[in-house]
C-alpha angles and dihedrals in degrees: 000000000000091000092053091047092053092052091047091050090051091052092048089050092053090049122187091329093072129073127188115201118176104296096345129091123206124191116189143121096248105056092242118160116257120258110274092230096052129077089203122026115186120178132173139149096213108020135077140206119252115210116202111279115218138160112242108197095177120031090200094065131062091232135151086033111086134192097031142036097189117162113256095032105159127211141150111244115219095182109112093197096059092033131273120244142073114325134182129200112241095187097270107034144011110261119204121228107236115229135185093302091071123107105258124220090237096044137265132264131206095029122163115219090208094060109013119076145146110242146059133310095203134061095276129115123245123235130197122204141188121189084005090293119120111245103167137019133192110202121216085250091062097253113138122213128191112189091003134078093203107051112187096191139047085264117016118182093178104205094344130100137217140212137217141147131044110356089352089280093123092251118121133192117261119162100174112061089185095061115133124231097249088049092060106279117143136173112267150082119310144175135193143174092204105053119194123183089008122128115309113283095017115158139153118015121002138171124226131190111191128189109188134203112248092240106083091195093073134052105232113140142146110227139185123189141171142166121262089233109054142033098251118123126196132198138191144159106221095215091198091304118112091199096048108151119254126233123214114236118221115215129189087277088063094052115113117263112217143174134184134199109260102183134046111274137189123205101215105150122108089209134046110294130176117250090214100202091054100078128129127188119193143164115240116235094185139008093277136046129190115235121198127184131180131177140168133182147128137283122225121263116275095005133134105204149129133218127212131199129185136178111236123199100217092184093060094026092233138117119251092196140273152200139255122212128192116226116197119176103142117133119166093200101049137351121268140175122226124209118218136182138186141181138196134192128177143145117249109220138194095048125151114228110244094022121118122235135185124207127185135190115244125190142189136170137208141167147137107259143038128342104348098194124122117222126207109187095192092156104035096039107022093154093069108017131056148134122216132175121192131181124194105202 
């Protein structure tokens, strides 16, 4: 009797706006039957449905709900720390219903950069995945890691690499080597076909390595540059001057190549003859190379003669140039010997940078009286007699 009275009281409470049909309940203002597929069918044109409003302090516990922890329990969370909104219990945690403020798969419109963001509001890191594998992580400290979950730098690629610049080779275009930091200059590797404030005479394609000062308002930088087409290398420190002059660096390839006569030698030929030990091979670093030659020796007793030396480019089969020295040792009273010396310096021209060349000393002697030979006692008298050939590539 009590059960029937309770049901009757419920029906009276619902009034004419409620309809009970079999196992279905309909609540409306028209008396319409509830939908056959719904246990509870509520309809209204000016009323809403209020879900229980509770404050969930910990999303991992069923509290503050008591008496049941059934999966699919639905509430509206009023706690701003754990996140207001509709939540349902999945058996282990409260799960928030996402509404229109979620990031959509096809993108969002009307966002405000000041308030809308992708990230966390607590002190936790943020992970990004593809194929359910973590690819990138942003720590709560701001460090970003790709391929690592513990980035130690603002950007940490772990064992990976990266690409940028022209052709993804990490080289960018920079025409003005004198550019200041706040005008766009950065440290890095650059190239240009229109060089400005590069070494004097620069044209066509050039390289530039630039190491900048951290203060963009000044123009202090350490720079290296060089043409694509030769082996010259230039250096400068800008010293706050965009037009600071450049200095050419000399590498081991620019070191002089030299040889000296080690044994006693006699020039006895009336025509040009190679002095075999006196050969130098070098690699040109520019279109010219300085050649220097020095020699000293003795003339034979009671002779009236001269000796000639020339530097012969055997690679190009041409003479670089030479010297002629008069030897006079004639004495009609008693025999004498006459010391002589000579030197020669000249630029070789028409060279191709990077090409290898060989030069050799050639000698000949002539005269009108006596033994015309020229003697260089480089071994037996090295303190006064010698022959040396030097090339500066």
